[in-house]
N, CA, C and O atoms as CSV, one atom per row, in Angstrom:
chain,resi,resn,atom,element,x,y,z
A,1,MET,N,N,0.542,-1.346,-0.241
A,1,MET,CA,C,0.202,0.318,-0.302
A,1,MET,C,C,0.804,1.648,-0.055
A,1,MET,O,O,0.421,2.787,-0.323
A,2,GLU,N,N,2.369,0.947,0.820
A,2,GLU,CA,C,3.016,2.557,1.061
A,2,GLU,C,C,3.092,2.581,-1.081
A,2,GLU,O,O,2.444,3.458,-1.652
A,3,LEU,N,N,3.837,1.655,-1.844
A,3,LEU,CA,C,4.286,2.096,-2.909
A,3,LEU,C,C,3.580,1.707,-3.889
A,3,LEU,O,O,3.986,1.424,-5.016
A,4,LEU,N,N,1.979,1.666,-3.299
A,4,LEU,CA,C,1.303,2.462,-4.472
A,4,LEU,C,C,0.423,3.913,-4.054
A,4,LEU,O,O,-0.070,4.734,-4.827
A,5,GLN,N,N,0.421,3.904,-2.538
A,5,GLN,CA,C,0.303,5.747,-2.126
A,5,GLN,C,C,1.633,6.475,-2.000
A,5,GLN,O,O,1.689,7.495,-1.312
A,6,ASN,N,N,2.667,6.023,-2.604
A,6,ASN,CA,C,3.965,7.113,-3.270
A,6,ASN,C,C,4.089,7.070,-4.972
A,6,ASN,O,O,4.747,7.891,-5.611
A,7,PHE,N,N,3.455,6.140,-5.468
A,7,PHE,CA,C,2.954,6.064,-7.009
A,7,PHE,C,C,2.103,7.141,-6.713
A,7,PHE,O,O,2.612,8.260,-6.648
A,8,LEU,N,N,0.770,6.989,-6.503
A,8,LEU,CA,C,0.063,7.510,-6.840
A,8,LEU,C,C,-0.333,9.629,-6.483
A,8,LEU,O,O,-0.965,10.471,-7.120
A,9,THR,N,N,0.227,9.655,-5.553
A,9,THR,CA,C,0.648,11.013,-5.065
A,9,THR,C,C,1.412,12.065,-5.860
A,9,THR,O,O,1.221,13.248,-6.141
A,10,GLN,N,N,2.714,10.812,-6.205
A,10,GLN,CA,C,3.144,12.261,-8.184
A,10,GLN,C,C,2.490,12.423,-8.585
A,10,GLN,O,O,1.453,11.821,-8.863
A,11,SER,N,N,3.012,13.619,-8.819
A,11,SER,CA,C,2.561,15.116,-9.846
A,11,SER,C,C,2.481,14.298,-11.623
A,11,SER,O,O,2.055,14.917,-12.598
A,12,VAL,N,N,2.833,13.285,-11.666
A,12,VAL,CA,C,2.688,13.215,-13.283
A,12,VAL,C,C,1.460,11.689,-13.341
A,12,VAL,O,O,1.314,10.827,-14.207
A,13,VAL,N,N,0.781,11.899,-12.043
A,13,VAL,CA,C,0.355,10.687,-12.124
A,13,VAL,C,C,-1.273,11.012,-12.216
A,13,VAL,O,O,-1.625,12.055,-11.665
A,14,SER,N,N,-2.008,10.435,-12.683
A,14,SER,CA,C,-3.722,11.028,-12.335
A,14,SER,C,C,-4.072,10.241,-12.431
A,14,SER,O,O,-3.483,9.330,-13.012
A,15,LEU,N,N,-5.759,10.084,-11.684
A,15,LEU,CA,C,-6.624,9.031,-11.656
A,15,LEU,C,C,-7.671,9.378,-12.632
A,15,LEU,O,O,-8.323,10.422,-12.658
A,16,ILE,N,N,-7.744,8.425,-13.387
A,16,ILE,CA,C,-9.329,9.162,-14.339
A,16,ILE,C,C,-9.664,7.258,-14.566
A,16,ILE,O,O,-9.182,6.184,-14.926
A,17,GLY,N,N,-11.333,8.226,-13.812
A,17,GLY,CA,C,-12.337,7.108,-13.971
A,17,GLY,C,C,-13.713,6.383,-15.040
A,17,GLY,O,O,-13.725,5.864,-16.156
A,18,VAL,N,N,-14.233,6.535,-14.527
A,18,VAL,CA,C,-15.399,5.969,-15.723
A,18,VAL,C,C,-16.655,6.828,-15.099
A,18,VAL,O,O,-17.295,6.791,-14.049
A,19,ASP,N,N,-16.676,7.883,-16.694
A,19,ASP,CA,C,-18.228,8.711,-16.449
A,19,ASP,C,C,-19.390,8.248,-17.233
A,19,ASP,O,O,-19.414,7.233,-17.930
A,20,PHE,N,N,-19.983,8.766,-17.123
A,20,PHE,CA,C,-21.246,8.616,-18.769
A,20,PHE,C,C,-20.494,9.036,-20.474
A,20,PHE,O,O,-21.238,8.980,-21.453
A,21,GLU,N,N,-19.716,9.244,-20.565
A,21,GLU,CA,C,-19.270,9.020,-21.716
A,21,GLU,C,C,-17.546,7.730,-21.109
A,21,GLU,O,O,-16.385,8.099,-21.288
A,22,VAL,N,N,-17.692,7.195,-20.854
A,22,VAL,CA,C,-16.461,6.297,-21.357
A,22,VAL,C,C,-17.574,4.827,-20.938
A,22,VAL,O,O,-17.046,3.737,-21.158
A,23,CYS,N,N,-18.527,4.806,-20.565
A,23,CYS,CA,C,-19.809,4.021,-20.351
A,23,CYS,C,C,-20.031,3.832,-22.185
A,23,CYS,O,O,-19.891,2.681,-22.601
A,24,GLU,N,N,-20.230,4.491,-22.808
A,24,GLU,CA,C,-21.239,5.124,-23.856
A,24,GLU,C,C,-20.026,4.098,-24.873
A,24,GLU,O,O,-20.210,3.053,-25.497
A,25,VAL,N,N,-18.384,5.221,-24.622
A,25,VAL,CA,C,-17.333,4.423,-25.234
A,25,VAL,C,C,-17.431,2.802,-25.262
A,25,VAL,O,O,-17.404,2.129,-26.293
A,26,TYR,N,N,-17.526,2.401,-24.207
A,26,TYR,CA,C,-17.890,0.871,-23.783
A,26,TYR,C,C,-19.079,0.526,-24.701
A,26,TYR,O,O,-18.678,0.143,-25.800
A,27,ALA,N,N,-20.243,0.545,-24.599
A,27,ALA,CA,C,-21.161,-0.009,-25.707
A,27,ALA,C,C,-19.811,0.316,-26.857
A,27,ALA,O,O,-18.740,-0.284,-26.940
A,28,ARG,N,N,-20.103,0.989,-27.325
A,28,ARG,CA,C,-19.491,1.435,-29.232
A,28,ARG,C,C,-18.737,-0.028,-28.785
A,28,ARG,O,O,-19.338,-1.069,-29.049
A,29,ILE,N,N,-17.001,-0.114,-27.893
A,29,ILE,CA,C,-15.727,-0.269,-28.340
A,29,ILE,C,C,-16.413,-2.353,-28.624
A,29,ILE,O,O,-16.012,-3.032,-29.570
A,30,GLY,N,N,-17.531,-2.936,-27.439
A,30,GLY,CA,C,-18.284,-4.064,-27.512
A,30,GLY,C,C,-19.083,-4.427,-28.743
A,30,GLY,O,O,-19.099,-5.432,-29.454
A,31,GLN,N,N,-19.543,-3.624,-28.755
A,31,GLN,CA,C,-20.544,-3.673,-29.572
A,31,GLN,C,C,-19.257,-3.581,-31.493
A,31,GLN,O,O,-19.913,-3.823,-32.507
A,32,GLN,N,N,-18.418,-3.411,-31.623
A,32,GLN,CA,C,-17.780,-3.181,-32.535
A,32,GLN,C,C,-16.537,-4.375,-32.684
A,32,GLN,O,O,-15.866,-4.540,-33.703
A,33,LEU,N,N,-16.389,-5.263,-31.240
A,33,LEU,CA,C,-15.477,-6.189,-30.969
A,33,LEU,C,C,-16.321,-7.261,-31.647
A,33,LEU,O,O,-15.948,-7.860,-32.656
A,34,ARG,N,N,-17.925,-7.542,-30.791
A,34,ARG,CA,C,-19.000,-8.887,-31.249
A,34,ARG,C,C,-18.507,-8.459,-32.682
A,34,ARG,O,O,-17.536,-8.850,-33.329
A,35,LEU,N,N,-19.026,-7.965,-32.839
A,35,LEU,CA,C,-19.312,-8.312,-34.541
A,35,LEU,C,C,-18.327,-8.849,-35.560
A,35,LEU,O,O,-18.601,-9.455,-36.596
A,36,ALA,N,N,-16.657,-8.393,-34.902
A,36,ALA,CA,C,-16.083,-8.989,-35.398
A,36,ALA,C,C,-15.909,-10.208,-34.841
A,36,ALA,O,O,-16.096,-11.278,-35.420
A,37,GLY,N,N,-15.704,-10.122,-34.197
A,37,GLY,CA,C,-15.604,-11.404,-33.638
A,37,GLY,C,C,-14.388,-11.834,-32.667
A,37,GLY,O,O,-14.023,-12.952,-32.305
A,38,THR,N,N,-13.859,-10.463,-32.357
A,38,THR,CA,C,-12.612,-10.852,-31.281
A,38,THR,C,C,-13.136,-10.031,-30.203
A,38,THR,O,O,-13.300,-8.857,-30.534
A,39,PRO,N,N,-13.430,-10.304,-29.067
A,39,PRO,CA,C,-13.893,-10.321,-27.980
A,39,PRO,C,C,-12.368,-9.708,-27.024
A,39,PRO,O,O,-11.252,-9.974,-27.469
A,40,ILE,N,N,-12.498,-9.062,-25.984
A,40,ILE,CA,C,-11.319,-9.165,-25.466
A,40,ILE,C,C,-11.790,-9.057,-23.652
A,40,ILE,O,O,-12.797,-8.437,-23.311
A,41,PRO,N,N,-11.094,-9.594,-22.883
A,41,PRO,CA,C,-11.524,-9.519,-21.614
A,41,PRO,C,C,-12.439,-8.321,-21.364
A,41,PRO,O,O,-12.648,-7.364,-22.110
A,42,THR,N,N,-13.069,-8.645,-19.839
A,42,THR,CA,C,-13.886,-7.458,-20.192
A,42,THR,C,C,-12.968,-6.490,-18.699
A,42,THR,O,O,-13.276,-5.299,-18.643
A,43,ASN,N,N,-12.494,-6.720,-18.197
A,43,ASN,CA,C,-11.098,-5.867,-17.920
A,43,ASN,C,C,-9.865,-4.826,-18.486
A,43,ASN,O,O,-9.138,-4.101,-17.807
A,44,ASP,N,N,-9.886,-5.009,-19.983
A,44,ASP,CA,C,-9.138,-4.315,-21.050
A,44,ASP,C,C,-10.051,-3.990,-21.699
A,44,ASP,O,O,-9.722,-3.597,-22.818
A,45,HIS,N,N,-11.234,-3.977,-21.462
A,45,HIS,CA,C,-12.660,-3.812,-22.186
A,45,HIS,C,C,-12.406,-2.426,-21.121
A,45,HIS,O,O,-13.096,-1.529,-21.605
A,46,TRP,N,N,-12.178,-2.258,-20.720
A,46,TRP,CA,C,-12.377,-0.691,-20.096
A,46,TRP,C,C,-11.240,-0.135,-19.770
A,46,TRP,O,O,-11.031,1.051,-19.517
A,47,ILE,N,N,-10.522,-0.999,-19.780
A,47,ILE,CA,C,-8.905,-0.334,-19.868
A,47,ILE,C,C,-8.763,0.516,-21.188
A,47,ILE,O,O,-8.091,1.525,-21.402
A,48,ALA,N,N,-10.094,-0.620,-22.479
A,48,ALA,CA,C,-9.552,0.379,-23.954
A,48,ALA,C,C,-10.353,1.591,-23.581
A,48,ALA,O,O,-10.159,2.739,-23.978
A,49,SER,N,N,-11.187,1.209,-22.844
A,49,SER,CA,C,-12.626,2.230,-22.941
A,49,SER,C,C,-12.408,3.782,-22.675
A,49,SER,O,O,-12.797,4.631,-23.477
A,50,ILE,N,N,-11.720,4.102,-21.425
A,50,ILE,CA,C,-11.235,4.743,-20.511
A,50,ILE,C,C,-9.893,5.404,-21.252
A,50,ILE,O,O,-9.595,6.463,-20.700
A,51,ALA,N,N,-9.409,5.216,-21.856
A,51,ALA,CA,C,-8.278,5.410,-22.982
A,51,ALA,C,C,-8.762,6.327,-24.415
A,51,ALA,O,O,-8.445,7.483,-24.693
A,52,VAL,N,N,-9.103,5.954,-24.719
A,52,VAL,CA,C,-10.002,6.073,-26.538
A,52,VAL,C,C,-11.018,7.401,-25.572
A,52,VAL,O,O,-10.557,8.532,-25.732
A,53,ARG,N,N,-12.043,7.339,-24.821
A,53,ARG,CA,C,-12.115,8.328,-23.986
A,53,ARG,C,C,-11.529,9.911,-23.404
A,53,ARG,O,O,-11.935,11.009,-23.023
A,54,ASN,N,N,-10.474,9.243,-23.611
A,54,ASN,CA,C,-9.183,10.272,-22.657
A,54,ASN,C,C,-8.315,10.436,-23.587
A,54,ASN,O,O,-7.282,10.984,-23.203
A,55,ASN,N,N,-8.390,9.988,-25.338
A,55,ASN,CA,C,-7.150,10.362,-26.239
A,55,ASN,C,C,-6.258,10.193,-25.406
A,55,ASN,O,O,-5.702,11.221,-25.020
A,56,GLY,N,N,-5.859,9.060,-24.909
A,56,GLY,CA,C,-4.506,8.739,-24.423
A,56,GLY,C,C,-3.951,7.164,-25.333
A,56,GLY,O,O,-4.596,6.477,-26.125
A,57,THR,N,N,-2.891,7.035,-24.955
A,57,THR,CA,C,-2.284,5.498,-25.241
A,57,THR,C,C,-1.677,5.138,-24.557
A,57,THR,O,O,-0.798,5.588,-23.821
A,58,LEU,N,N,-2.327,3.793,-24.836
A,58,LEU,CA,C,-2.130,3.029,-24.382
A,58,LEU,C,C,-0.825,2.085,-24.649
A,58,LEU,O,O,-0.400,1.537,-25.666
A,59,LEU,N,N,-0.470,2.120,-23.588
A,59,LEU,CA,C,1.123,0.549,-23.258
A,59,LEU,C,C,0.588,-0.769,-22.272
A,59,LEU,O,O,0.153,-0.891,-21.127
A,60,THR,N,N,0.924,-1.767,-23.556
A,60,THR,CA,C,0.782,-2.542,-23.511
A,60,THR,C,C,1.839,-3.941,-24.265
A,60,THR,O,O,2.671,-3.786,-25.159
A,61,ARG,N,N,1.480,-5.231,-23.589
A,61,ARG,CA,C,1.864,-6.133,-23.939
A,61,ARG,C,C,1.156,-7.238,-24.355
A,61,ARG,O,O,1.538,-8.400,-24.495
A,62,ASP,N,N,0.058,-6.726,-24.539
A,62,ASP,CA,C,-1.012,-7.813,-24.659
A,62,ASP,C,C,-1.696,-6.697,-26.135
A,62,ASP,O,O,-2.181,-5.565,-26.125
A,63,ARG,N,N,-1.402,-7.776,-27.366
A,63,ARG,CA,C,-2.092,-7.807,-28.549
A,63,ARG,C,C,-3.306,-6.821,-29.186
A,63,ARG,O,O,-3.459,-5.831,-29.901
A,64,HIS,N,N,-4.390,-8.265,-28.055
A,64,HIS,CA,C,-5.778,-7.785,-28.795
A,64,HIS,C,C,-6.157,-7.102,-28.414
A,64,HIS,O,O,-7.385,-7.027,-28.440
A,65,PHE,N,N,-5.481,-6.229,-27.860
A,65,PHE,CA,C,-6.132,-4.164,-27.997
A,65,PHE,C,C,-6.077,-3.357,-29.552
A,65,PHE,O,O,-6.499,-2.316,-30.056
A,66,ASP,N,N,-5.291,-4.529,-29.931
A,66,ASP,CA,C,-4.841,-3.739,-31.546
A,66,ASP,C,C,-6.475,-4.005,-32.256
A,66,ASP,O,O,-6.663,-3.284,-33.236
A,67,ASN,N,N,-7.368,-4.704,-31.982
A,67,ASN,CA,C,-8.600,-4.712,-32.254
A,67,ASN,C,C,-9.584,-3.916,-32.418
A,67,ASN,O,O,-10.543,-3.890,-33.189
A,68,VAL,N,N,-8.935,-2.784,-30.963
A,68,VAL,CA,C,-10.013,-1.457,-30.850
A,68,VAL,C,C,-9.477,-0.554,-31.526
A,68,VAL,O,O,-8.390,0.022,-31.507
A,69,ALA,N,N,-11.019,-0.476,-32.545
A,69,ALA,CA,C,-11.385,0.845,-33.090
A,69,ALA,C,C,-10.796,1.737,-32.767
A,69,ALA,O,O,-10.858,1.275,-31.628
A,70,GLY,N,N,-9.779,3.375,-32.530
A,70,GLY,CA,C,-10.042,4.154,-31.712
A,70,GLY,C,C,-8.967,4.275,-30.993
A,70,GLY,O,O,-8.822,5.379,-30.469
A,71,LEU,N,N,-7.945,3.275,-30.745
A,71,LEU,CA,C,-7.237,2.890,-29.317
A,71,LEU,C,C,-5.906,3.335,-29.922
A,71,LEU,O,O,-5.620,2.962,-31.060
A,72,ALA,N,N,-5.139,4.054,-29.273
A,72,ALA,CA,C,-3.733,4.036,-29.753
A,72,ALA,C,C,-3.099,3.724,-28.701
A,72,ALA,O,O,-3.116,4.161,-27.550
A,73,VAL,N,N,-2.444,2.786,-29.304
A,73,VAL,CA,C,-1.711,1.186,-28.348
A,73,VAL,C,C,-0.291,1.544,-28.849
A,73,VAL,O,O,-0.154,1.880,-30.025
A,74,ALA,N,N,0.744,1.490,-28.037
A,74,ALA,CA,C,2.204,1.336,-27.584
A,74,ALA,C,C,2.287,0.033,-26.955
A,74,ALA,O,O,2.047,-0.455,-25.851
A,75,HIS,N,N,2.936,-0.530,-28.656
A,75,HIS,CA,C,3.681,-1.688,-27.168
A,75,HIS,C,C,4.728,-2.548,-26.443
A,75,HIS,O,O,5.761,-2.888,-27.019
A,76,TRP,N,N,4.549,-2.775,-25.620
A,76,TRP,CA,C,5.708,-3.353,-24.409
A,76,TRP,C,C,6.464,-4.242,-25.144
A,76,TRP,O,O,6.074,-5.361,-25.476
A,77,GLU,N,N,7.980,-3.565,-25.509
A,77,GLU,CA,C,8.896,-4.458,-25.470
A,77,GLU,C,C,9.908,-4.591,-24.497
A,77,GLU,O,O,10.161,-3.704,-23.682
A,78,GLU,N,N,10.604,-5.879,-24.568
A,78,GLU,CA,C,12.094,-6.015,-24.050
A,78,GLU,C,C,12.983,-6.552,-24.702
A,78,GLU,O,O,14.124,-6.629,-24.247
């Protein structure tokens, strides 16, 4: 908990929650993924929706995020 608190109090870190617009994006992405036959895990669906709503770039190792229309993805490579 101490590490998390220290991380969250950094000036470069901000919390982004779920609002009505995120829910609208969630529904749109869900429909797009279902129609394409490429569903993703629910938690990742929420993460993608928040990133799209806030015009963010998602840094990930999961390639299934590439199937989300309108999501900017940066792949973490080791």
